[in-house]
N, C-alpha and C positions, 0 to 999 in steps of 0.2 A: 353805187353801193356794194362793198364788198361781200361776196357770198362766204359762210363758212366754209372750210374746208372738209371733206368727207369723213367719216370717222376712220382714226386709224392712220389718215395719211400722214399726221407728224411723226407717229413711230417708224412708217416706212420710210420717209424722207430721213430720218436722223439714222437709221440702220443704211442707209445709202452713205451718208457724208462718214460715217464713221466704220469704213472696211477695214480698219487697221485694228491690231490686236490691242486691248487693253494691255498698261503696263505692268500690270501686277494678276495673279492669280485670283485675289481678292476681289479685283476690279471685274474680271472674266465671270467669276461666280455670279456676279449680281448684275451683270449684262441683261438686257431685256431678251426676250425670245426673236424679236426682230432684228437685233444685234446679232445675237448668235448665228442667226440663219445667215445674215449677210456675210460674215466670218466664214461660214462652211461653204456657201456657195463660192464666196472668193479663195477657197483653200487656202485662208490664214491660219486656220486652226483645223483640225479632223474630227471627226464623229469620235473615233477613238481618245484622243487626247482629250476633247471635254468629257467624256464618260469617265476617265480615269482621275481627272479633277473632281468630279463628282462625288466618286466613290472614294477618293481621299477627304473628303469632307465629311462624308458620312463616318471615316472611321475615326475622325477628329472629335466630331460634334454628337455622333449619337449615343456616346457614353453619358452625357450630359443631357440632351434632349430627349433620348429613347423613343424616339418617332418611325423606326424603322422595325417591322415586325420580322420579314424573309428578306433577306440579302441575296440577291439573284446575281451576284458578280461575273460568272462566267457567261451567263446568259447576255448581259448587257454588254460585255466585250464584245461577244461574239454578233450581236445586232449592229454595234457601232463599227465592227470591221466589213460586215455586209454592206451598211449604208455608205461606206467610204468607197468599197469596192464599185457601188452603183455611181456613186457621184463621178469616179474616174472613168467610168464607161459613158459619162455625160446625162446621167437621170438628172431631170428636172426639180424633182421633188425635194425639198428639204428636210431631211430625217428628224431634226429635232421638233418640228411642228407638223409634219405630214400635209404642209401645203406646200405651193409653188413660189415661196416667197414674199408674196403679197399678203 
């Protein structure tokens, strides 16, 4: 009899299989946190690049959605750049989740 996979195992396995960057920014924007973590860990995308993508989406969609109260773009970019520097130095934490990729 097969035992069920641990909770979250499918997402982790999917993220490991899909360590290549999605073909479009739209696909990237809707990637799971596990997939984004794998892309950042494998350096196929930087935290700064991902942050800029989401800031652009806020520019595009917030006039319609009106979901953002206070936009802190300089802080977001500063934190993303810091995460990129830490990853370059070998930090194991994945910045978009605060986890170690699991």
